[in-house]
Legacy VTK file of the C-alpha trace (Angstrom):
# vtk DataFile Version 3.0
C-alpha trace
ASCII
DATASET POLYDATA
POINTS 262 float
0.000 0.000 0.000
2.877 2.357 0.805
4.387 1.869 -2.634
1.029 2.337 -4.343
0.532 5.684 -2.584
4.066 6.721 -3.512
3.466 5.745 -7.139
0.251 7.793 -7.222
2.033 10.810 -5.765
4.755 10.513 -8.405
2.013 10.335 -11.039
0.504 13.591 -9.767
3.890 15.293 -10.046
4.242 14.008 -13.610
0.813 15.387 -14.523
1.776 18.770 -13.077
4.951 18.814 -15.189
2.862 18.157 -18.310
0.791 21.240 -17.514
4.016 23.260 -17.532
5.252 21.842 -20.860
2.067 21.202 -22.830
3.609 21.924 -26.238
6.270 19.264 -25.734
3.573 16.816 -24.611
1.555 17.339 -27.799
4.625 17.163 -30.040
5.708 13.826 -28.536
2.255 12.332 -29.181
2.316 13.602 -32.775
5.775 12.111 -33.240
4.556 8.727 -32.015
1.609 8.830 -34.428
3.822 9.841 -37.374
6.309 7.050 -36.598
3.455 4.530 -36.571
2.108 5.770 -39.916
5.570 5.630 -41.495
6.050 2.068 -40.247
2.720 0.968 -41.715
3.398 2.659 -45.065
6.943 1.294 -45.404
5.934 -2.286 -44.550
2.928 -2.070 -46.867
5.225 -0.948 -49.687
7.406 -4.031 -49.211
4.397 -6.355 -49.137
3.219 -4.955 -52.467
5.977 -7.098 -53.981
5.960 -10.155 -51.698
3.246 -12.197 -50.005
5.286 -13.174 -46.964
8.582 -12.345 -45.285
10.195 -15.301 -43.507
6.740 -16.921 -43.353
5.042 -13.812 -41.913
2.093 -12.210 -43.708
1.485 -8.451 -43.768
-1.058 -8.598 -40.928
1.210 -10.790 -38.790
4.161 -8.481 -39.396
2.124 -5.442 -38.342
1.046 -7.210 -35.138
4.739 -7.871 -34.458
5.699 -4.247 -35.125
2.764 -3.007 -33.031
3.822 -5.251 -30.152
7.404 -4.018 -30.359
6.131 -0.421 -30.292
3.876 -1.271 -27.337
6.751 -2.672 -25.269
8.868 0.330 -26.241
6.238 2.931 -25.290
5.551 1.309 -21.905
9.295 1.255 -21.250
9.633 4.895 -22.272
6.656 5.881 -20.113
7.670 4.242 -16.841
11.342 3.248 -16.960
13.443 5.350 -19.332
13.013 8.736 -17.559
14.048 7.163 -14.265
16.916 5.216 -15.852
18.358 8.445 -17.252
17.862 10.152 -13.896
19.524 7.207 -12.130
22.677 7.575 -14.242
22.685 11.372 -13.823
22.235 11.115 -10.041
25.252 8.834 -9.726
27.343 11.275 -11.718
26.375 14.406 -9.774
26.129 12.805 -6.331
22.353 13.092 -5.942
22.155 9.321 -5.602
23.053 9.877 -1.946
19.551 11.259 -1.362
17.969 8.135 -2.889
19.952 5.881 -0.554
18.715 7.869 2.452
15.035 7.446 1.589
13.087 4.736 3.506
11.980 3.127 0.231
13.347 0.245 -1.806
16.065 1.598 -4.090
14.882 -0.400 -7.111
11.377 1.033 -6.747
12.744 4.575 -6.897
14.939 3.712 -9.875
12.072 2.129 -11.816
9.125 4.305 -10.774
10.424 7.751 -9.907
8.669 9.637 -12.707
6.236 8.942 -15.540
6.478 10.240 -19.099
2.798 10.903 -19.798
3.343 11.584 -23.499
4.734 8.063 -23.941
1.954 6.669 -21.769
-0.730 8.293 -23.926
1.146 7.137 -27.040
0.644 3.532 -25.926
-2.790 3.834 -27.554
-1.158 3.934 -31.020
0.454 0.457 -30.977
-2.608 -0.966 -29.218
-4.729 0.309 -32.114
-2.302 -1.245 -34.622
-2.495 -4.646 -32.922
-6.312 -4.547 -32.711
-6.754 -3.425 -36.329
-4.396 -5.994 -37.846
-5.571 -8.792 -35.548
-8.692 -8.828 -37.710
-6.635 -9.497 -40.841
-5.113 -12.794 -39.685
-6.894 -16.126 -39.970
-6.477 -17.007 -36.286
-9.244 -15.920 -33.925
-7.868 -15.342 -30.462
-9.614 -16.629 -27.349
-9.890 -14.665 -24.105
-7.189 -16.897 -22.621
-4.830 -16.113 -25.498
-5.505 -12.388 -25.189
-4.725 -12.488 -21.474
-1.626 -14.548 -22.189
-0.535 -11.985 -24.778
-0.897 -9.160 -22.235
1.129 -11.120 -19.691
3.849 -11.877 -22.244
4.035 -8.191 -23.243
4.509 -7.258 -19.590
7.266 -9.873 -19.382
8.863 -8.220 -22.420
8.779 -4.856 -20.641
10.369 -6.434 -17.560
13.116 -8.048 -19.649
13.904 -4.794 -21.462
13.829 -2.730 -18.263
15.988 -5.147 -16.299
18.508 -5.526 -19.115
18.887 -1.764 -19.541
19.393 -1.271 -15.815
21.917 -4.128 -15.748
24.113 -2.581 -18.419
23.695 0.905 -16.932
24.811 -0.371 -13.524
28.367 0.162 -14.783
27.657 3.824 -13.972
28.631 2.903 -10.409
32.169 2.402 -11.727
32.343 4.577 -14.867
30.431 7.853 -14.788
30.061 8.466 -18.545
27.842 5.718 -19.968
25.790 7.702 -22.486
26.813 5.411 -25.342
24.915 2.508 -23.801
21.649 3.954 -25.092
22.745 2.794 -28.539
22.251 -0.750 -27.275
18.621 0.125 -26.516
18.027 1.419 -30.041
19.634 -1.694 -31.518
17.496 -4.024 -29.387
14.280 -2.267 -30.375
15.248 -2.344 -34.068
15.790 -6.115 -33.895
12.700 -6.762 -31.752
10.304 -5.681 -34.503
11.624 -8.304 -36.933
10.761 -12.038 -37.089
13.367 -14.270 -35.503
13.196 -16.425 -38.639
15.233 -13.838 -40.553
18.157 -14.303 -38.134
20.490 -16.471 -40.233
22.094 -18.807 -37.677
21.056 -20.650 -34.532
23.975 -19.086 -32.682
22.733 -15.570 -33.463
19.194 -16.517 -32.412
20.584 -17.715 -29.086
22.601 -14.512 -28.742
19.565 -12.285 -29.387
17.499 -14.320 -26.921
19.818 -14.749 -23.936
22.631 -12.188 -24.256
21.050 -9.252 -26.082
17.388 -10.110 -25.412
15.633 -8.630 -28.453
13.644 -11.723 -29.508
11.719 -12.125 -26.189
10.442 -8.528 -26.282
7.914 -8.905 -29.100
8.677 -11.752 -31.501
8.352 -14.499 -28.910
4.971 -13.304 -27.528
3.539 -12.750 -31.021
4.892 -16.060 -32.331
3.155 -17.848 -29.460
-0.286 -16.303 -29.972
-0.025 -16.747 -33.750
0.695 -20.451 -33.149
4.061 -20.256 -34.889
5.773 -21.836 -31.884
4.374 -24.050 -29.074
2.856 -22.617 -25.907
5.689 -24.099 -23.870
7.829 -21.151 -24.983
5.811 -19.093 -22.491
7.966 -20.750 -19.848
11.057 -19.309 -21.535
9.569 -15.815 -21.390
8.549 -16.199 -17.736
11.923 -17.672 -16.745
13.918 -15.012 -18.569
11.956 -12.136 -16.997
12.361 -13.646 -13.517
16.059 -14.345 -14.086
16.671 -10.786 -15.304
14.978 -9.362 -12.204
17.230 -11.455 -9.976
20.282 -10.256 -11.902
19.307 -6.598 -11.732
18.673 -6.835 -7.989
22.036 -8.479 -7.340
24.059 -6.170 -9.596
22.366 -3.024 -8.266
23.156 -3.848 -4.670
26.734 -4.785 -5.585
27.023 -1.439 -7.335
25.629 0.390 -4.292
28.308 -1.195 -2.111
30.963 0.142 -4.479
29.305 3.546 -4.884
31.494 6.453 -3.841
29.350 9.072 -2.139
29.680 12.665 -3.245
30.322 13.589 0.373
33.108 11.035 0.843
LINES 1 263
262 0 1 2 3 4 5 6 7 8 9 10 11 12 13 14 15 16 17 18 19 20 21 22 23 24 25 26 27 28 29 30 31 32 33 34 35 36 37 38 39 40 41 42 43 44 45 46 47 48 49 50 51 52 53 54 55 56 57 58 59 60 61 62 63 64 65 66 67 68 69 70 71 72 73 74 75 76 77 78 79 80 81 82 83 84 85 86 87 88 89 90 91 92 93 94 95 96 97 98 99 100 101 102 103 104 105 106 107 108 109 110 111 112 113 114 115 116 117 118 119 120 121 122 123 124 125 126 127 128 129 130 131 132 133 134 135 136 137 138 139 140 141 142 143 144 145 146 147 148 149 150 151 152 153 154 155 156 157 158 159 160 161 162 163 164 165 166 167 168 169 170 171 172 173 174 175 176 177 178 179 180 181 182 183 184 185 186 187 188 189 190 191 192 193 194 195 196 197 198 199 200 201 202 203 204 205 206 207 208 209 210 211 212 213 214 215 216 217 218 219 220 221 222 223 224 225 226 227 228 229 230 231 232 233 234 235 236 237 238 239 240 241 242 243 244 245 246 247 248 249 250 251 252 253 254 255 256 257 258 259 260 261
């Protein structure tokens, strides 16, 4: 209950900040919409010349892209602002104040602020998934829809945990701005079918080391019946494993953190 109240208070602060920067809020939503339209147009252009790409039809590909965008927008709404603040606080010494608060450190890192423009933009990929779901031959049951939602949340957890894991090097090296390029690379790969990855070794790499496949392709492949339901266990295990890793590495980093006052 304490953490719920704290989350709600942080949400109020985020809403107040939107009121101060309304133009930026509107521009970010427009940008999200334009990006979605460009994705649809570019993929449609390709499918004018082919029926399928790596066994994926146009509707299936758009569901995959919409799911990748959905995971990305949720991450940008809840995690990315706080991840950037986390790295900045370590560099300028403000992380001391976080350590003094009577709240779990990981909660503050993950849920300090909310980017409402990204949160509102979540509606765009949801609309894409709903629209193109009607174009595929498979009719999803309520159970499959709920499973899809759960798998998307697992994808968000995997992405969030992985990004915090690699940014935990900020405890040792202050300048880690270049690591955001890894995020862009992961999201670019996540919106493509794993079947286009040429070798089994690369598929393993992009599943376990640089986890792009589990973010969107794995959940969509499961609900489209391209792979067995047992792969849900892989998604659940990987999200749980990543959370354990991020907890361990964060607390190791805290022990090695040099306070600004020391």
